[in-house]
N, C-alpha and C positions, 0 to 999 in steps of 0.2 A: 329870467334874468338872475345871475347867481351873485349872492351877497356874502362877503366875508366880514364878520363881526369882531374888529379889533379894538373895541371900546373898553374892555374889561381890563381892570388893573391900572396901576399908576407907577409902578417900580420903574427906574430908569432902564433896565435891561429887559423888561417884559416885552414879549412879542406883541402883547395886546395893548399897548399904550398909544395906539394910532387910531383915528377915526375910522369909522366904517367904510370900507372900499366896495362899491357896486359894480358888477360887470355889465356891460353893454350887451344887449341881445344880438347875437350874431345874424349875418345875412346867410340863411340856410341854404339858398340856391348856390352861393358862391363856395360855401362850406362843402357842398356835395360835390361841386366841381373840383376842389383840392382833393378830396377824398379819392375821386375818380381818377386823378392824375397820380396819385399816391399808389393805387392798386393796378394802374394800366400795365406797367411792365410785367407784374406778375401773371396777369392775364395772357398777355403776349407770350410770355415764357411757357405758359401751359399749353398755347396753342401749338407752338413750334417744338415742344419738347421731345415728342416721338421721332422728330427729323434730325435732332442734334447728334453729333458724332457721340460714340459710346466712351470715347477717351478724351481727356482734357489736359494738354500739356501746360505747365504753369511754372511759376518760379524761373522765369527766363534769365539767364545770365546777361547782365547789362552790356557787357564787353563782347561775348562770343556769340550771343543771340541763340544759346542752346537752351532748352528746358532742362531743369534740374528735377523736375517732378512730372510724372505722367499718371494722372489720377482718373477716376470715373468722371462721367459728366455731371455728377451730382455737385462737383466742385464749382460749376458754373452756378448753380442754385445757392451755393454759398456765398458766391461773389454778389449775387443779385439781392440776397436777404440782407447783405452788409449795406448796400445801397438803400434798400427799402427801410431799414432801420433809420439810417441817416436822414432820409426824408420824413419818416415818421416823428423823430426826435424834434425836427425843425418845425413841423405841423404843430406839435404839442407845445413848443415854446412861444409860438406865435399866436396861439389859439384864443385865448382869453383877453378882453380888452377893458381895462377898469374905466369907469365912467366917472366923469367930473362934472359937478353942477355949473362952474363958473367958465366954461368954455363955450364961446359963442357958436350958435348952431352952424353958421356958415363956415366957420373955421374948423369945426368938428367934422362937416361934410367933406371938407378938402383933405382933412387929415386921414379920414376914413378911406377915401378913394386911393390916396397914395398907400396907405396900409395895404389894401388888397392888391395893389399892382405889384408891390414888393413881394408879396406872398406868392402871387401867381407866377412871377418870374423864377422865383426859387423851385417851386414845385414843378413847373414847365420843364426847366432845363435839366433838373435831376431825373425827370421821367423821360425826357427825350435822350439823355445820356445813357440811362438805363436801357431803353429799347434799342438804341445804337449797338451797345454791347451784345445784347441778344442777337441782333441781325448778324453781327460779325461773327459770333460764335456758330450760328446756324450755317454761315457760308465758309467755315473753316479758317476764318482770319482771326486766329487766337493769340498770334505772337504779341507779348508784352500786354496782353489784356489786363490783367491785374494791376500792372504798373500804371497803365491809363488812368485806371479807377482811383488808386491812390493819390495820383497826381491832380486828377479833377477834383477830388474831395478836398485835398489839401489846400489848393488853390482857392476853393470856395470858402472854406474856413478862415483863410489868411484874408480874403477879400471882406468877410464879414467883420474881421478884426479891424482892418482900416476903417470901415463904415461906422464902427462903434465910437472911434475916438472923437469924432466932431459932432456927434449926435445929441441935439439939443433935447432938453426934457420934454417927454409927450407921454401919452397914455397908450400909444400904439406899437411902437417898435423900440426894442432895446431891453435892457436888463430891468424890467419892471417888477421890483420887489415892493413890499409895503413902505420901505425906508426911502428908496430912491423916488417914489412918487409923491413922498411929503417933503423933501428937501433937495433943492437945487445942488446944494454943495455934495451931499450923498450922491446924488446922479452923477455930478461930473467926475468925482474921485472914483466911483465904482466903474464907470464907463472907461475911464483912462487904465485902470487896472484890467478890466476885461478886454480891452482893445489889444493890450500887449500880449494877454494870454492866448487869445484867439490867433492874433498874427503869428507869433512864434510857434505856436501849436501847429497850425496850419502849414507853416514852412517845414517843420519837422515831418509831418505826415507826407508832404509832397516828396522830400528828399528821402527820408527813411523808407518810403514805399518802394524806392527803386533798388533796394538791397536786402529787404528782408523777405521771408517766406509769406505766401498769402495768407496762410490760416493764422500765424502768429500776428500778422499785420492788422487783421480784422479783430482778433481778440484785444489787441492793444488798443485799437480805435475805439472799441465798445467801452472800454474802462475810460478812455481819454474823453469821450463824449460825456459820461457822467460828471467828470472833473471839470469840463468847460461849463456845465450848467450850474454845478454845485459851488464851486469856489467864488464867483461873483455874488452869489446870494450871501454866503457866509461873510465875505468881505463887507458887504452892505450893511449887514446886520451889526458887525463890529464897528463900522464907522457911526452907526446910530448909537449904540451903547456909549462910545467915547463922548459924542455930542451931547448926551444926557447926563455926562458926568458920574 
């Protein structure tokens, strides 16, 4: 059980002006399952790697259907690492669950079950999509492969954005900062901001991925992933600071 002591200090802007937040002990069997889903595509890629074509056409022109780049098969590895990092970031964002003493046991049990269902669906579909891409590459079906990847990831990010908008305060899913967990107003405003950020970013990824080169798109997404996680955290803290006067 992990504890974060936020009880020190009393200044309005202090990070430590909140009560202690305790983390719920995870279900280790399910965590192992999620980690297995996370690594499954990389294991599959390692198995079929020797049989993959030595060249990998990419950056297909959306209108002519012709590749603008023909690179080594290591480009496929880069694409899969991109999906692996995406899955890993989502795992990290959902991993820890703050514990509250005033939540009824039956309600907590129901929330926990829903929490694990959501996580399973995210990791399962990302893993399934990654394995499908590997299968397509191993059978020479590489046309628009990177564009399908950006489209899938963009739509997933946009869907999460829509989901965040109407998410009620809870300890399991959402932007769970020390300040959103202590204030319903902070939670609502932060999630409205995060919803727009994730929705429009997801649309930009899906559309932009149709036109930009694969390597540039992956680099941009890695930077974007950091922004998606960081900005709601900062926004939540600024709201807390204003509330304290």
